[in-house]
Structure formats: structure tokens, C-alpha cells
C-alpha angles and dihedrals in degrees: 000000000000092000092050094050092049090050093045091048090049091049093049091049091052091049092049091049090051093048090047092052093050091048091049092050091048091051089050089049093047091047090051090050089050091052093048092050092048090051092050092047089049092051091050093051092050093045090050092047092049091048089050090053096046090047091051094053090058090055108084131170091240142319096289117096093209 
């Protein structure tokens, strides 16, 4: 009975370690994905702001510079 309990405890411990490792890897993957998406969103926001500013420069009130 003691041997069975020791083997069972060892098996459960190994299973928990494996599950923990898989979840840690998944969390790292998801964090990288979030950072990538945040960077993409920031680039898009900057690009849109730049296009807006460039577009407004071309809009004058007339041909006169003063």
C-alpha cells in the first residue's frame, strides 16, 4: 500500500508539473501575441495621425500664402 501511494503521489506530481509547464508556455505565447497586437495598433494609430496631419497641410484657405 505504501509503495502504491508513493508511486501515485509521484505520478500526480509529474502530471502537475507538466500541466504547469504547458500553461506557462501558453501564457508566454498569449503575452507575446498581445504585445504584437498592441504594437500593430500603435503603428496604425500613428500612421492615421500622420496621414491626417499630411492631409490637413494640403488643405489651404486659398492660393495666397499670407
